[in-house]
N, C-alpha and C positions, 0 to 999 in steps of 0.2 A: 639415266633418269632414276631418281630416288623413289623407292617405295616407302611412303610415309609411315605406314603401319609398322614396317620392319625397322624404320629409323627410331620410332618411339620405343619399340622393344629393346633396341640396342642402347638407347639412352638410359632406360630404366635399369637395364642389366649391367651397364658399365660401372655405375657408381651412384653414390648419393648426390643430392644437389651440390653443385660446385660453381666455379666461376664461369662456366659456359652453358649451364642449363639450370632451370628452376622447375619445380612442379607445384601445382596447386590443385586442391580439391574442387574449388569453384572459382569463377571469375565474374565479378559484378562491376562492369563499368557503367552501369546505369545510375549508380549513386556516387556521390563525391568521394567518399572514403575509398571505395573499390577502384575508382578511376585513378585516384592519386597513387595508390599502392602499385597499380599496374604500370603507370608511367615511371615511377621510381625504379621498378625492376627493369624496365626496358632501358632506361638511362644507364643503370649500373652494368647491365650485360653488354650494352654497346661500348661503354668505356673500357671494359675488361677484355674485350675481344676485337682488337683493331683490324685483324686480318682473317677472321673466320666467322662463320655463322654462329649464333647462339640461339637457344631455344627455351621456350616455356611450354610445359606440358600440362594441360588442364583436364581434370577429371580423374585424378589418381590420388589414392590415400597416401598420406605422408609416411605413416608408420611402416606399412608392409608393401607399398608399391602396387597394391591391388587396383585394377582398372575398373572404376565405377561408372564412368561416363558422365557427360553433361548434356543439356539440351543442345540441339543443332543451333549454331550461332552464325547467321549469315550477315556478318557486318563487313561488307566490302569497303566501308568508309573508315575503317580503323586507322588507316594512314592519316586521314584528315585530323583525327583526334591527336595523334602523335605530333603532327606538324604544328597544331595549335598550341601545344603546351611545352614542347621541347625545342631548345636551340641546337643547331646542327643535328636534326633528327635523323636516325637511321631509317632505312627502308624496312617496314614491318608488314608481315602478312599473317592472317589467321586462317587456318584450314581445319575442316571437320573430317576426322579420320574414323571410319566405321571399324568396329571389331565384331567378329562373328557371335560372341557370347552376349553382346548387348542388344536390347530391343531396338527396333528401327529408329525411334526418335532420339536415341542416345548415341553420342559419339565421344571421341577424345579430341579435345581442341589442341592444335599445334600452332604456337606462335613462333614464327621464324624472324630473327633480327639479323639483318645483313650487315657486313662490315661497313664501318663509317669512315674509311680512309684516314684513320688516325686523328680525326677531329674530336675535340672534347664535347661531349653531349651534356647539357644541363637543363634544368627547369627554366622555362621562359618566363613564367609568372607564378604567383602563389596559387596553391591548390590544397585544400584541406589544411593540414598542419605543416605542409612543406613549403618552403619559401622559394620565390623566384631567384634564379642564380645559383641554386644548390647543385652540386656535382656529386654523383654517386658512383661507387665502384663495388665490385663483388669481392668480399673477403670470405673465402670458403663458400658457404651456402647463404650468406647474409649480404644484403645490399646496404652498404654503409655510406654515410656522407663523407665527403673529402673536402675539407675547408681550406686546404692550402694547395700549392702547386702539385699537379698530378703527373706522374710519369707513366705513360702507357707502355706496357711490356707485352710482347707476344709469347705467351706460354702455352697456348691451347691449340694452335693451328694443326700440329701433327696429330694430336689426339682426335680432334673433331674430324679431320680428313679421314682418319682410319674408320671412325664410326660411320661416316657417310658412305665410304667405299663399301663397307659391309652391308649397306642397305640398298644397294643397286637392284633395280628391277630386272627380271628375266622372263623368258617366254612361259616357263612353268607357272610363275606367280601370276602372270597376266591371264593365262587360261583358267587357272584355279579361281581367280577373281570373277571372271565372266560366268563360269559354271555356278559359283556360289550365288551370284546375284540372280541369275535366271531361275535357280531353284527356290531361292528365298522369296522372290516376288512373283511367282508363277500365277498367283491369283489376280495380278494387276497388269496383265498384258505386257510382260517385259520385252524390251527390244534392245538391240545393240547396233552400233555402226562404227566402222573403222575409218579414221581420218588420216590422210596422207600416208597410208600403208603402215601406220605406226601407232597412233592413238586409238584407244578403244573406249567409247562412251556407252554406258548402259543406262536405260531409264525405264521406269514403270509407273503407272498411276491409273486411277479410275477415270474412264473416258466418258466425256459428255459431248454429244453432238448438238450444235445449234445451227440450223440451216446447213451451210456448207463448211462451217468452222468446227474444229475439234479442240476441246479444252480438257485439261487434266486437273484432278484434285488428288490429294494424298500422293503427290509426285515425289519420286526419289530419282536423283540423277547422280551417277558416279563416274569419275575418270579412273578407269581400272588400272592404268599403268602406274599411277601414283597412289592408288587406294585412297582417293580423296572423294568425299561426298560433296558434290557441288551445290546441291539444292535438296531440301526436304521440307515438306509442309503437310500437315494434316487438314488444313482449312482452306487454302487458297485455290483459286482457279488460275491456271497457267496455260498459255498457248506456246507451242513449240514450232520453230521453223528451222530447217536443216538444208545445207548445201554441202558440197564436197569440201568447203573451206571453213565453215563455221557451224556452230550449234547455238541457236538463239532462243531465249525464253523471255516472255513478257508476263509478269506477275500482276494479278489483280487482287484487290482487297475488298472485303464486303463491309460496307459502312452505311450507317443511317441512324434514324431516330425512331424510337418506339418499334413498330413493326414494319416500317417502310425503309428497306435497305436496298442498295444497289451496288454493282461492282465498279470500282475505279481502278484504272491502271496505276500501278505503283512504281515498277522498275523494269527496265529492259537490261538483260545481261547477255552479252555475246562472247562466246569462247571461240577465238580465232586460232586456227591451226596453220602452222607454216611448214614449208618443205624441208627446213633445216632441223626438224625434230624439236621444235619449240612451240609454245602456245602462249597466248595472253588472254586475259579476261577484261572486258570493258563493261562498265555499268553506267546506265543513264537513268536518272530519276525522272519519272513521268508524272508523278503525283501532283495534283492540284486539289487542295483540301476543299471539301464541299462547304458552302456557306449557307447559313440558315437565318431566319428571322430572330433577332435578339430577344424579343419578348417571349417567344416560344421557348428559346433556349434557357432563359432565366427560370421559367417554370419547370422545365425538365431537370435543369441543373439542381435546383433546390429540392426537387423530389428525390433525386439520386443521393443528395447529401443526407436527407432524412432516412432513406433506406439504408445507407451505409451506417449511420449512427445507430439505427435500430439493430442491425446485425452485430455491431461491435458491443452493444449492451446485452447481447445474448437473448434478445426477444425472438420469438418464433415468427417466421414469415408465412403469409398465406400463398396460395398457388400463383396468383398474379404477381406478387412481389418476387417469388422465386424466378418467374419468367423475366421480370424486369432486371433482376440481379445479373442474369447472363448478358444482358445488353449494357450493363453499367460501364464496363471498361471502354467500349466503343463510344458511348455517350460522353464520357469524360474526355476522351481523345478529341472528339468533334468540338466540344466546348473549348478545349485548348486552342484548336485551330481557328476558333472564332473569337479569340482575344480574351478568353476566361483564363487568365494567367495562373491562377492557383488550382486549376483543374487537375494538373499533373500531380501536384502534391496530394490532392485527394485520392487520385488513382493509386499512387505509390503507397499511401497509408492503408489501402484496402488489400494489399498483397496477402498478408497472413490470414485474414478472415476469409478471403475468397479461397485460398488454398485449403483451408480446413473445412470449409462449408460446402463448396460446390466445385467439382472438378472441371465442369464445362466453363463456368465463369472464370476460373483460374487460367484455363487455357486461352480464353479470350483476353485476359489481362496480359499474358505474356505476348500475345499477338499484337496488342495495342502498343506495348513498349517497343516491340521490334519495329513497327511502323514509325513510331516517334524517333527512334534512333537513326533510322535511315534518312528521314527528312531533316533531322537536326544537323547531322554531320555532312549533309550535302550543301 
């Protein structure tokens, strides 16, 4: 089993960007330009590596390879995005890899692109300034269009195999990972469980008891064998159920209007462990958007537009407006789920002013986009 933190270190130490791996400071697939560039790189790496994995490392400075980290990105639906825009799409996964020097909410993103059995991958349809039917390959560190017949050559398999072999996990790394987690999260009731005498899962979070049920907030879950952070949230309520064969979480999101909020189930994720030292993750969307009276929504929607305009113009907000600002992202999200189609454009336009003006409101902004992304690609 590959220790993904060690794999990232080996990729960064091996060489600069090349035809089997790319690195990015940030990844933004929430906007059309970022989505298009990501798909282009996936296409190029898949075509350039017919018989070996290729990788994109997210959260690293280009100039000096310093690890800065990015926000935890729990997009289990990234394969749906790839399937929608690429012909002969490769299998793609996104994993969040914790590093000891980074704060809890930051990780390094690792995109793994599996071999595509020699099939030519291309854009299925137009996106941003890239045309449907375009084929891309890697030339050094650049993803280039190929407008004529392409011959796929296997030049990286031995190199990638060597890098992956040097990133294999062992008992020492597993034990160190467990101790590190238990010490780092000791204020949040850390636990661990061994599955199938092989896999070690650690988790910790603030516990809330409601009748006979236990819920967690600020939950952190890691698969220690691979050094992969499976789940992290500062906001949500999550329930956990465990057997000898699986670890299951149900995530709830807090949504509502004005000061009337409630929890809605968002997604169920089950990690199933097998006897042959393998595992799989299954996710099932549970979310049913709350519906509200349209007249009330129009009033609240217009009030939020006025509040956002006031903030963008640099006007000072009173205490009530500051409180309303924190709810603004969730309100725009609800409006979108109730057929206010331009509500998401309003929300995205608020990104920078929220980031600069109110940390809590900006955190809610990111949470709202995360919910939207899960729902959209399901």
